Structure formats: C-alpha cells, structure tokens
C-alpha positions in Angstrom: 98.4 116.5 71.9 100.8 116.5 74.9 104.3 117.6 75.8 106.8 116.1 78.3 109.3 118.3 80.2 111.8 117.3 82.9 112.7 119.8 85.7 115.3 118.2 87.9 113.7 114.9 89.0 110.2 115.9 88.1 108.6 114.9 84.8 105.8 117.2 83.7 103.3 115.8 81.2 101.0 118.5 79.8 97.9 117.9 77.6 98.2 120.9 75.3 95.8 123.2 73.5 92.5 124.8 74.5 90.2 121.9 73.5 88.5 119.3 75.7 91.4 116.8 75.6 89.0 114.0 74.5 90.5 110.6 75.0 90.6 109.4 71.4 93.3 107.0 70.1 95.7 109.8 69.1 95.8 111.5 72.5 95.9 108.2 74.4 98.8 107.0 72.2 100.6 110.3 72.8 100.3 109.9 76.6 101.4 106.3 76.4 104.5 107.4 74.3 105.3 110.0 77.0 105.1 107.3 79.7 107.4 105.0 77.8 109.9 108.0 77.4 109.7 108.6 81.2 110.5 104.9 81.8 113.5 105.1 79.5 114.9 108.3 80.9 114.2 107.5 84.6 117.5 106.9 86.4 117.1 108.6 89.9 114.2 109.0 92.3 111.6 110.9 90.3 107.9 111.9 90.2 105.4 112.6 87.5 103.1 115.6 87.3 100.3 115.4 84.8 98.4 118.6 83.9 96.6 120.3 81.0 96.1 123.6 79.3 92.7 125.2 78.8 89.4 124.7 80.5 89.5 120.9 80.6 91.8 118.4 82.2 89.9 115.8 80.0 86.3 115.5 79.0 86.4 111.7 78.6 86.1 109.5 75.6 85.7 111.1 72.2 82.1 109.9 71.6 81.7 112.1 68.6 84.7 110.4 66.9 83.1 107.0 67.7 79.7 108.1 66.4 81.2 109.4 63.2 82.1 105.9 62.1 78.4 105.0 61.7 76.4 102.2 63.4 78.5 99.4 61.9 81.9 100.6 63.2 81.1 102.8 66.2 81.4 99.8 68.5 84.9 99.0 67.3 85.9 102.6 68.0 84.5 102.4 71.5 86.4 99.2 72.2 89.6 100.8 70.9 89.3 103.8 73.2 88.5 101.6 76.1 91.4 99.2 75.4 93.9 102.1 75.1 92.7 103.8 78.3 92.9 100.5 80.2 96.5 100.2 78.9 97.3 103.7 80.0 95.8 103.3 83.5 97.7 100.0 83.9 100.9 101.8 82.8 100.3 104.5 85.4 99.7 101.9 88.1 103.0 100.2 87.4 105.1 103.4 86.8 108.1 103.3 89.1 107.6 106.7 90.7 104.9 108.7 92.5 102.3 110.3 90.2 100.4 113.6 90.8 97.5 114.9 88.8 97.4 118.7 88.7 93.8 119.2 87.6 93.4 122.7 86.3 90.1 122.2 84.5 87.1 120.0 84.2 87.7 116.2 84.5 84.7 114.2 83.3 84.0 110.5 82.9 87.1 108.9 81.4 89.0 112.1 82.2 88.0 111.7 85.9 89.3 108.1 85.8 92.5 109.3 84.3 93.0 111.8 87.2 92.0 109.1 89.8 94.7 106.8 88.3 97.4 109.0 89.8 98.6 108.7 93.4 97.6 112.2 94.3 95.2 114.8 92.9 95.7 118.6 93.4 93.0 120.8 91.9 92.4 124.5 91.3 89.5 125.9 93.2 88.5 128.9 91.1 87.4 126.8 88.1 86.6 123.2 87.1 84.8 120.2 88.6 85.1 116.4 88.8 82.1 114.7 87.2 81.2 111.1 86.5 78.7 112.1 83.8 77.4 108.6 82.8 74.2 108.7 84.7 73.2 112.1 83.2 73.8 110.8 79.7 72.2 107.4 80.1 75.4 105.4 80.0 76.3 102.5 82.3 79.6 103.0 84.1 82.0 100.2 82.9 83.0 97.7 85.6 86.7 98.7 85.3 85.8 102.3 85.9 84.0 101.2 89.1 87.1 99.3 90.2 89.1 102.5 90.0 86.4 104.5 91.8 86.2 101.8 94.5 90.0 101.7 95.1 90.5 105.5 95.0 87.5 107.0 96.7 87.3 105.7 100.2 84.1 107.0 101.6 80.9 105.1 100.6 78.9 108.3 100.7 81.4 110.0 98.4 81.3 107.0 96.0 77.5 107.1 96.1 77.3 110.8 95.3 80.0 110.5 92.5 78.3 107.6 90.6 74.6 107.6 91.7 74.0 111.3 91.9 76.5 112.3 89.1 77.5 115.1 91.5 79.8 117.7 90.0 82.5 118.2 92.7 84.3 121.5 93.0 87.8 121.5 94.4 86.5 122.4 97.9 83.9 119.7 97.8 86.4 117.1 96.5 88.7 117.9 99.5 85.8 117.5 101.9 84.9 114.1 100.3 88.5 113.0 100.4 88.6 112.6 96.6 91.5 115.0 96.1 94.4 116.0 98.4 94.4 119.8 98.1 92.8 122.8 96.4 94.7 125.9 95.1 93.8 129.4 94.0 94.7 129.2 90.3 96.0 126.9 87.6 99.6 128.1 88.0 99.5 127.6 91.7 98.1 124.1 91.3 100.9 123.1 89.0 103.5 124.8 91.2 102.2 123.0 94.3 102.2 119.7 92.5 105.8 120.2 91.5 106.8 121.2 95.0 105.1 118.1 96.4 106.8 115.9 93.8 110.2 117.3 94.8 109.3 116.6 98.4 108.5 113.0 97.6 111.7 112.5 95.5 113.8 113.6 98.5 112.6 110.4 100.2 114.9 108.6 97.7 112.6 105.6 97.4 113.5 102.8 95.0 111.1 103.4 92.1 110.7 99.7 91.3 109.8 98.9 94.8 107.3 101.8 94.8 105.7 100.6 91.6 105.4 97.0 92.9 103.8 98.1 96.1 101.3 100.3 94.2 100.5 97.4 91.9 99.6 95.2 94.9 97.6 98.0 96.5 95.6 98.5 93.2 95.5 94.8 92.2 91.7 95.1 91.8 92.2 97.8 89.2 94.9 95.8 87.3 92.6 92.8 87.3 89.7 94.8 85.9 91.8 96.5 83.2 92.8 93.0 82.0 89.2 92.1 81.2 87.7 92.6 77.8 84.5 94.7 77.4 81.5 92.6 76.8 79.3 92.9 73.7 76.5 94.1 76.0 78.6 96.9 77.4 79.7 98.1 74.0 76.2 97.8 72.5 74.6 99.7 75.4 77.0 102.6 74.9 76.7 102.5 71.1 72.9 102.7 71.3 73.2 106.0 73.2 75.4 107.7 70.6 
C-alpha cells in the first residue's frame, strides 16, 4: 500500500507497487496511518514528501470496487471512499509541517485532489499528466473537490480548462498554468528535488503548529467543505454511472 521513511527531518511517504494506487478504503487507511505516525514522531521542524512508484501517482477512487458491491451497496462504498478521502485531505491541511507532492506518474480525479492537497507540487516532465476526468466519464465533480480546486488553482482560465475541458496537463503545461511549482526530467530527479526543497523549508525552523494553524485558516473553505456530508443526489448520480 504505502511506506514511510524518515531522512533527517524529511518524512517520505511512498505509494508502493506498480498499480494505479486507486483510493479504496485500504489505501486511504494506510495513508492516514502514516500521517498519524508522522504526527507522533514529529519533534523538530520537518517536511513531508508524498510520492509513488509505477506509472500512477493515483488514478482516483476505486470505482470498480464500488461497482462490485452491486446496485444495493455501491452507494455505501462511494460514501465510504469519499468520507475517508475528506478525512485524509483535512489531515493534510492541519499537518504541522510543509507538504510536497512529488508527482511521478498520472494523477487523475481524486488522485489529482490528493496532489493538490499538498502545499507544493513537483512533477516529472517525461511522463504523466494531471487530469480531472469527471467530465469525460459523465460524473459531476463533488462540491468539496471544487473547493480544493478553487483554493489551489489561482487562474480562472486554468480552473476552467481543468474542470470544464477535462484538460490533461503535462508537467510543462501545469507549470505554465501555475498548477504546479516545478517540472523535472525523471521520477528520481523529481523526488530528489522535493527532498532538497523540503530540507530548504525545514532550515527556516518554523513552528509546525503555527504553520499548520495558518494553513488551516488559508484553506478554511476546504475544511468547511470536507465537513459536509455527500447528498443522496450526489451519490446516486455517481452510482448511476458505474
């Protein structure tokens, strides 16, 4: 599922394996567990780097797992994944340290939201794209996803193209749109750059609790949205497309 390593003051959370890193309850729980471990072990100014193995950073919710439950129970599974991803995003927003997503593969839908929930995004430019796929698969983007997009993508044109064109952004395009912070030549260079940047940030010796509180105020719209329950209409619309 995922591993957690600490190098000096940098925590490195890696989604392991060659699969799509679909956001099913098992993976979401594993990431949450890693974040709880980080909170428990954090004692000095630190930073988190989240990355992945294989071709995907994350390909979003595990819709096949939801569909496999059948019409009567698929909605419950969708709610469960949504609830757990909301909890994970809220946890990242309140984490008492800077967070960096080192995106070394495709990040789609919920996987895109996971990347955006970090303070910084670095991405490899030889492979992978950022893709809000909902429009292309006839799904309505949940309101809380839109809250993340609104808070983390500053340009109205970029937001339009991300959600109303379902544009697949390469690393170079994402830099131009202001969606990511930098693009790098390979997966290894992306992770190495993220670690170097994390080390640069830790040298500022910020108080982690102060950092987390400021971020929570900056992203109060996201926290408010993650606290809302999905409506029956939202769940039923998604379920009908499975």
